[in-house]
BAVO-256169 format. One line per field, with one value per residue: x, y, z of N, C-alpha, C, CB in turn; residue in one letter. Coordinates in steps of 0.05 Angstrom, whole numbers. Glycine has a CB too. Layout:
<recs>
nx = X; ... $
ny = Y; ... $
nz = Z; ... $
cax = X; ... $
cay = Y; ... $
caz = Z; ... $
cx = X; ... $
cy = Y; ... $
cz = Z; ... $
cbx = X; ... $
cby = Y; ... $
cbz = Z; ... $
residuo = a; ... $
</recs>
This chain:
<recs>
nx = -50; 12; 64; 127; 197; 242; 291; 260; 259; 301; 268; 259; 214; 201; 177; 187; 200; 172; 148; 78; 33; 27; -1; -60; -80; -56; -1; 74; 123; 180; 217; 267; 312; 351; 378; 418; 392; 339; 305; 235; 187; 121; 71; 21; -39; -103; -176; -195; -217; -188; -208; -216; -259; -280; -294; -357; -359; -323; -304; -302; -268; -220; -210; -202; -159; -121; -117; -98; -51; -23; -17; 12; 62; 76; 87; 134; 166; 157; 124; 73; 101; 147; 141; 165; 149; 90; 52; -10; -65; -122; -187; -227; -217; -231; -243; -273; -265; -210; -212; -238; -200; -156; -175; -180; -131; -103; -131; -114; -58; -51; -17; 34; 85; 59; 81; 117; 82; 53; -5; -41; -89; -128; -157; -176; -167; -132; -170; -241; -288; -251; -229; -190; -119; -59; 6; 71; 135; 178; 227; 268; 301; 365 $
ny = -255; -255; -302; -288; -311; -294; -284; -271; -205; -184; -168; -143; -140; -103; -94; -58; -73; -34; -1; 9; -47; -48; -82; -93; -46; -59; -52; -43; -20; -13; -18; -59; -61; -108; -131; -122; -86; -55; 2; 13; 62; 77; 120; 158; 124; 124; 111; 104; 77; 56; 88; 137; 140; 143; 102; 97; 99; 100; 50; 20; 56; 46; -9; -10; 30; -2; -46; -16; -4; -50; -58; -14; -27; -80; -57; -34; -80; -103; -130; -139; -166; -141; -90; -36; 5; 46; 99; 132; 170; 197; 226; 260; 231; 177; 133; 91; 93; 80; 29; 2; 10; -18; -71; -86; -77; -117; -164; -163; -170; -216; -268; -244; -204; -138; -74; -15; 40; 103; 144; 198; 245; 281; 342; 345; 314; 302; 297; 315; 290; 247; 200; 170; 152; 123; 108; 74; 46; 2; -49; -85; -148; -160 $
nz = -181; -211; -204; -201; -221; -206; -146; -81; -52; -3; 50; 115; 168; 225; 290; 341; 410; 457; 428; 407; 387; 318; 285; 283; 254; 204; 190; 193; 240; 224; 166; 137; 82; 63; 18; -39; -95; -138; -132; -131; -145; -135; -157; -128; -124; -143; -135; -188; -250; -314; -348; -319; -283; -219; -171; -132; -76; -12; 2; -49; -72; -46; -55; -112; -115; -92; -127; -173; -153; -150; -207; -220; -193; -215; -268; -258; -249; -197; -139; -89; -52; -50; -26; 14; 38; 50; 33; 53; 37; 63; 51; 97; 144; 184; 242; 225; 169; 170; 192; 149; 105; 132; 135; 82; 62; 94; 71; 18; 29; 58; 92; 96; 127; 141; 104; 128; 140; 129; 145; 125; 137; 97; 71; 16; -47; -111; -154; -162; -116; -104; -53; -32; -32; -51; -43; -63; -43; -63; -60; -99; -113; -149 $
cax = -24; 31; 88; 159; 215; 263; 289; 249; 276; 305; 255; 252; 195; 205; 156; 205; 191; 169; 127; 52; 28; 11; -14; -89; -79; -43; 25; 96; 135; 202; 221; 294; 319; 382; 391; 424; 372; 330; 278; 211; 171; 92; 57; -6; -58; -129; -196; -209; -212; -167; -222; -216; -282; -281; -314; -376; -357; -298; -293; -292; -244; -195; -206; -193; -136; -100; -110; -81; -23; -12; -13; 36; 83; 81; 98; 164; 179; 158; 95; 63; 118; 172; 136; 175; 135; 66; 40; -37; -80; -155; -204; -249; -211; -244; -236; -289; -247; -184; -218; -245; -174; -140; -184; -175; -99; -100; -139; -91; -28; -44; -1; 59; 81; 52; 99; 116; 60; 42; -30; -44; -112; -125; -186; -180; -144; -129; -199; -269; -296; -233; -227; -167; -97; -39; 34; 86; 161; 187; 259; 268; 328; 370 $
cay = -246; -272; -304; -284; -327; -283; -289; -250; -184; -189; -145; -148; -123; -100; -79; -61; -71; -3; 15; -6; -67; -38; -103; -89; -27; -69; -34; -51; 3; -10; -36; -56; -76; -117; -140; -104; -86; -33; 14; 18; 82; 73; 144; 157; 109; 130; 88; 107; 61; 64; 114; 158; 141; 136; 83; 115; 102; 97; 20; 13; 66; 31; -32; -2; 41; -29; -60; 2; -5; -74; -54; 1; -41; -96; -44; -33; -103; -110; -136; -133; -178; -126; -64; -34; 28; 57; 125; 131; 192; 193; 250; 258; 208; 171; 105; 69; 89; 66; -1; -7; 8; -41; -98; -90; -84; -147; -186; -169; -174; -242; -275; -233; -181; -112; -54; 5; 59; 127; 150; 224; 251; 308; 353; 341; 300; 314; 292; 318; 260; 223; 196; 151; 148; 105; 101; 55; 40; -24; -57; -109; -159; -160 $
caz = -179; -226; -190; -216; -217; -185; -115; -67; -42; 30; 65; 144; 182; 253; 308; 366; 438; 467; 411; 408; 363; 297; 267; 280; 231; 178; 181; 210; 244; 208; 141; 132; 59; 67; -6; -63; -109; -146; -115; -149; -133; -150; -153; -112; -141; -131; -137; -214; -273; -332; -364; -301; -267; -196; -154; -118; -47; -1; 2; -73; -81; -31; -69; -140; -113; -88; -154; -190; -143; -162; -233; -224; -184; -239; -288; -248; -241; -172; -134; -63; -28; -47; -17; 41; 55; 37; 46; 49; 40; 65; 59; 117; 158; 209; 251; 206; 144; 178; 188; 121; 93; 141; 129; 51; 63; 105; 49; -6; 40; 66; 116; 95; 142; 125; 103; 142; 129; 141; 135; 124; 135; 82; 64; -10; -64; -138; -169; -146; -104; -95; -22; -21; -49; -37; -61; -52; -47; -64; -61; -121; -115; -176 $
cx = -4; 54; 110; 178; 241; 265; 271; 266; 277; 296; 251; 234; 199; 183; 171; 192; 194; 151; 99; 49; 14; -4; -44; -94; -67; -16; 48; 109; 159; 206; 249; 297; 350; 393; 400; 401; 365; 308; 258; 192; 144; 82; 32; -22; -86; -150; -211; -201; -196; -186; -228; -240; -276; -303; -330; -368; -327; -287; -287; -270; -216; -188; -194; -165; -111; -98; -95; -55; -6; -2; 12; 62; 94; 95; 131; 179; 179; 131; 97; 88; 145; 171; 147; 159; 109; 59; 8; -52; -108; -168; -224; -241; -227; -238; -249; -276; -221; -188; -223; -217; -159; -150; -178; -147; -91; -108; -123; -65; -27; -32; 25; 56; 76; 77; 100; 99; 55; 15; -35; -71; -110; -159; -192; -160; -146; -156; -224; -276; -276; -227; -205; -146; -77; -13; 53; 115; 169; 217; 258; 299; 337; 369 $
cy = -262; -272; -302; -307; -320; -290; -268; -230; -190; -164; -159; -127; -121; -81; -78; -55; -42; 11; -2; -28; -58; -55; -100; -69; -33; -54; -48; -25; 10; -32; -38; -79; -86; -128; -119; -109; -56; -19; 22; 40; 86; 104; 138; 144; 115; 109; 95; 82; 69; 84; 137; 162; 131; 120; 102; 118; 94; 67; 13; 30; 53; 8; -28; 10; 15; -43; -43; 2; -27; -73; -39; -12; -66; -84; -39; -53; -111; -122; -130; -142; -157; -98; -60; -8; 40; 83; 129; 157; 191; 218; 244; 234; 202; 143; 83; 68; 74; 35; -10; -11; -15; -63; -106; -96; -110; -167; -187; -176; -206; -246; -261; -204; -154; -90; -32; 27; 87; 133; 184; 230; 281; 317; 350; 325; 315; 315; 303; 288; 239; 224; 183; 154; 135; 103; 84; 56; 15; -25; -85; -122; -160; -184 $
cz = -192; -211; -208; -207; -203; -158; -99; -53; -11; 46; 93; 154; 212; 269; 336; 390; 448; 450; 410; 382; 343; 278; 263; 258; 208; 169; 202; 217; 230; 184; 136; 106; 59; 40; -25; -82; -126; -130; -136; -133; -149; -139; -138; -134; -123; -140; -165; -227; -291; -348; -344; -284; -242; -184; -140; -90; -40; -3; -27; -88; -67; -51; -98; -138; -106; -110; -175; -182; -153; -192; -238; -212; -202; -260; -283; -244; -213; -166; -101; -42; -28; -34; 11; 56; 36; 51; 35; 52; 40; 69; 79; 135; 183; 220; 230; 179; 149; 179; 167; 105; 105; 137; 97; 49; 73; 83; 33; 5; 47; 91; 120; 118; 127; 127; 123; 128; 143; 130; 145; 121; 118; 76; 35; -24; -92; -154; -147; -138; -98; -66; -12; -43; -36; -53; -48; -57; -45; -69; -78; -115; -142; -187 $
cbx = -17; 37; 89; 176; 218; 261; 319; 234; 263; 339; 225; 278; 167; 234; 124; 229; 208; 195; 138; 28; 15; 26; -8; -102; -69; -64; 20; 116; 140; 225; 206; 314; 313; 385; 374; 452; 352; 325; 286; 194; 186; 70; 52; -20; -48; -139; -220; -200; -231; -151; -253; -210; -305; -278; -300; -405; -380; -299; -316; -313; -245; -204; -231; -214; -139; -109; -136; -89; -24; -32; -35; 32; 76; 60; 82; 167; 204; 166; 84; 34; 126; 184; 108; 208; 158; 40; 59; -48; -72; -163; -218; -277; -186; -273; -246; -322; -240; -174; -236; -266; -158; -134; -215; -183; -85; -119; -162; -87; -21; -29; 4; 67; 104; 22; 96; 143; 32; 60; -53; -29; -127; -104; -189; -183; -148; -107; -204; -296; -314; -206; -248; -177; -87; -50; 50; 75; 175; 174; 274; 262; 330; 392 $
cby = -243; -263; -327; -252; -336; -259; -288; -260; -154; -194; -134; -148; -132; -88; -95; -43; -91; 14; 19; 17; -89; -22; -131; -80; -5; -66; 5; -71; 4; -11; -25; -64; -58; -144; -158; -110; -94; -37; 43; -11; 109; 41; 158; 190; 74; 157; 85; 133; 54; 38; 105; 182; 128; 156; 61; 104; 83; 105; -2; 11; 97; 19; -47; 20; 63; -50; -71; 29; -7; -96; -42; 27; -49; -105; -20; -22; -102; -88; -170; -150; -215; -123; -59; -30; 55; 37; 153; 113; 209; 174; 262; 254; 210; 173; 100; 77; 117; 77; -10; 16; 34; -42; -99; -63; -65; -151; -185; -143; -153; -253; -304; -227; -178; -98; -45; 13; 43; 150; 126; 235; 249; 302; 384; 365; 264; 298; 253; 331; 245; 223; 182; 116; 172; 77; 128; 32; 54; -38; -61; -96; -187; -148 $
cbz = -154; -256; -175; -206; -240; -183; -101; -50; -49; 39; 51; 162; 176; 256; 309; 365; 456; 466; 377; 407; 371; 284; 278; 307; 238; 156; 187; 196; 268; 226; 116; 162; 35; 92; -20; -78; -91; -170; -94; -154; -132; -137; -180; -102; -143; -139; -109; -231; -284; -350; -380; -314; -278; -184; -130; -120; -30; 27; 14; -87; -78; 1; -69; -153; -91; -66; -168; -191; -114; -160; -245; -213; -157; -249; -291; -227; -248; -155; -145; -57; -35; -73; -17; 41; 62; 37; 37; 67; 24; 90; 36; 103; 165; 205; 282; 200; 131; 206; 200; 106; 97; 166; 136; 32; 82; 131; 35; -27; 70; 48; 116; 62; 158; 138; 80; 148; 131; 136; 148; 105; 163; 50; 71; -21; -69; -153; -176; -167; -123; -109; -11; -17; -59; -33; -69; -59; -33; -83; -26; -157; -103; -181 $
residuo = x; x; x; x; x; x; x; x; x; x; x; x; x; x; x; x; x; x; x; x; x; x; x; x; x; x; x; x; x; x; x; x; x; x; x; x; x; x; x; x; x; x; x; x; x; x; x; x; x; x; x; x; x; x; x; x; x; x; x; x; x; x; x; x; x; x; x; x; x; x; x; x; x; x; x; x; x; x; x; x; x; x; x; x; x; x; x; x; x; x; x; x; x; x; x; x; x; x; x; x; x; x; x; x; x; x; x; x; x; x; x; x; x; x; x; x; x; x; x; x; x; x; x; x; x; x; x; x; x; x; x; x; x; x; x; x; x; x; x; x; x; x $
</recs>
């Protein structure tokens, strides 16, 4: 990942008392953007390469979709540290798939607090064989 020289966006993540601890599932309950800036919306990214070929399995699609998400964010002048909210779509959702996604998200997020996230189980996505899609909203300081 390329480090930019702009100041980091002022994002604060909260897991309030009274709600369960979401950290094992790699998300935070609330994301608050306190700095003025611009909002970058990255549309749903799937597990396909630049030629439209999907990775053959769920884990491969998750890895590629997260790589694609980083590319999309960079095109908008943002990166992972700017992400306030994720929306995830999983075909044939299961605890195993949640754990695979969570592990991969924790790997790329590192020690940063994870963003707010909504996971939506679905029966189908846009492409035949597509098993995973992720979109992001990022807030970038000016």
